[in-house]
C-alpha positions as CSV (number, residue, x, y, z in Angstrom):
1,M,37.8,-63.6,79.6
2,K,35.7,-65.5,82.1
3,V,37.4,-67.0,85.1
4,A,35.7,-70.0,86.6
5,A,36.6,-72.0,89.8
6,K,35.4,-75.6,89.9
7,L,35.6,-77.9,93.0
8,V,36.3,-81.5,92.4
9,L,34.8,-83.4,95.3
10,V,36.0,-87.0,95.5
11,D,34.4,-89.7,97.7
12,K,36.1,-92.7,99.3
13,S,35.3,-94.8,96.2
14,N,37.2,-92.3,94.1
15,R,34.1,-91.1,92.4
16,V,33.5,-87.4,91.6
17,L,30.4,-85.4,92.5
18,M,28.6,-84.3,89.3
19,I,25.6,-82.1,89.0
20,R,23.2,-82.0,86.0
21,E,21.9,-78.8,84.5
22,A,18.1,-78.5,84.6
23,V,15.9,-77.0,81.9
24,Y,15.3,-73.4,83.0
25,E,15.2,-69.9,81.5
26,G,18.7,-68.9,80.7
27,G,20.1,-72.4,80.8
28,R,22.4,-73.3,78.0
29,N,23.2,-76.9,78.5
30,P,20.2,-78.8,79.9
31,G,20.8,-82.4,80.7
32,K,24.6,-82.0,80.7
33,W,26.7,-82.9,83.7
34,D,29.2,-80.5,85.4
35,I,31.2,-80.2,88.6
36,P,30.2,-77.5,91.1
37,G,31.6,-74.0,90.7
38,G,31.4,-71.1,88.4
39,T,32.6,-67.6,87.6
40,H,33.5,-65.2,90.4
41,N,32.1,-61.7,90.6
42,E,34.1,-58.5,90.1
43,G,36.0,-57.7,93.3
44,E,35.6,-61.2,94.6
45,T,38.6,-63.6,95.0
46,V,38.6,-66.8,93.1
47,R,38.4,-68.7,96.4
48,D,35.4,-66.6,97.6
49,G,33.7,-67.1,94.3
50,L,34.2,-70.8,94.5
51,I,32.8,-71.0,98.0
52,R,29.7,-68.9,96.9
53,E,29.1,-70.8,93.7
54,V,29.3,-74.2,95.4
55,K,26.9,-73.0,98.1
56,E,24.5,-71.7,95.4
57,E,24.7,-74.9,93.3
58,I,24.7,-77.7,95.9
59,G,23.7,-75.9,99.2
60,V,26.9,-76.9,101.0
61,D,29.3,-74.4,102.6
62,V,32.8,-75.7,101.8
63,S,34.7,-72.8,103.3
64,Q,35.9,-74.9,106.3
65,L,37.0,-77.7,103.9
66,L,39.0,-75.3,101.8
67,H,40.5,-73.7,104.9
68,K,41.3,-76.9,106.8
69,Y,42.7,-79.2,104.2
70,P,45.4,-78.8,101.6
71,I,44.1,-78.5,98.1
72,E,45.6,-79.5,94.8
73,H,45.3,-76.6,92.4
74,C,45.3,-77.3,88.7
75,V,44.7,-74.5,86.1
76,M,43.3,-75.6,82.8
77,T,42.2,-73.5,79.9
78,S,39.2,-74.5,77.8
79,T,37.5,-72.8,74.8
80,V,33.8,-72.9,75.1
81,E,31.5,-71.0,72.7
82,D,34.3,-68.7,71.6
83,N,35.1,-67.7,75.2
84,R,38.3,-68.6,76.8
85,I,37.6,-69.9,80.2
86,R,40.3,-70.7,82.7
87,L,39.1,-73.4,85.1
88,F,40.7,-73.5,88.5
89,I,40.1,-77.0,89.8
90,Y,40.4,-77.7,93.5
91,R,40.6,-81.4,94.3
92,R,39.9,-82.9,97.7
93,V,41.0,-86.5,98.1
94,P,39.7,-88.4,100.0
95,M,36.4,-86.7,100.9
96,H,33.8,-87.8,103.4
97,F,30.8,-86.0,102.2
98,D,27.8,-86.9,104.3
99,T,26.2,-83.4,104.2
100,S,22.8,-83.4,102.6
101,I,23.0,-81.9,99.1
102,K,20.3,-79.4,98.2
103,L,20.5,-78.5,94.5
104,S,19.7,-75.1,93.1
105,G,16.9,-74.6,90.6
106,D,19.6,-74.6,87.9
107,H,20.3,-78.3,88.5
108,D,17.9,-81.3,88.7
109,S,20.2,-84.2,89.7
110,F,23.5,-85.1,91.2
111,A,25.5,-88.3,91.2
112,W,28.9,-89.6,92.3
113,M,30.5,-90.8,89.1
114,D,33.6,-92.8,88.1
115,I,35.2,-90.3,85.7
116,S,36.7,-93.1,83.5
117,Q,33.1,-94.3,82.7
118,V,31.5,-91.0,82.0
119,D,30.3,-90.4,78.4
120,E,32.0,-87.2,77.0
121,D,28.8,-86.3,75.2
122,K,26.9,-86.1,78.5
123,L,29.3,-83.5,79.9
124,M,29.3,-79.7,79.7
125,P,31.2,-78.4,76.7
126,G,34.9,-78.3,77.4
127,L,34.7,-80.2,80.7
128,W,36.1,-83.5,79.3
129,G,39.5,-82.0,78.7
130,V,39.6,-81.0,82.3
131,L,38.4,-84.3,83.8
132,D,40.5,-86.3,81.4
133,V,43.6,-85.0,83.2
134,M,42.3,-86.7,86.4
135,I,42.0,-90.2,84.9
């Protein structure tokens, strides 16, 4: 079973930071929107994996945020392509996020989105069930 940690970053207008998967070799969902995070490596804690994945995807070190502020922890289970993936969602509300975002080559765009107005078909498979809990 894959274990993934996702960080829900919320701005002062209650919008969530979303990143769009680019077209690249090995990419499985080009054009789909996701939240930063991913699976942790063997021997790595979920928290450390989350910090590493967020840094890789958006170029921001969130270790101080995760250490300094209390975090809501919500565990969801989603079935994606016959794999059970447990998503650990860390929510920071409110979030003042003025750091310059630098996307990895796996992503081509980012946007702050009102989750209630996001089209489910434009999201990564299985993500709507997770975000739907937040609405």
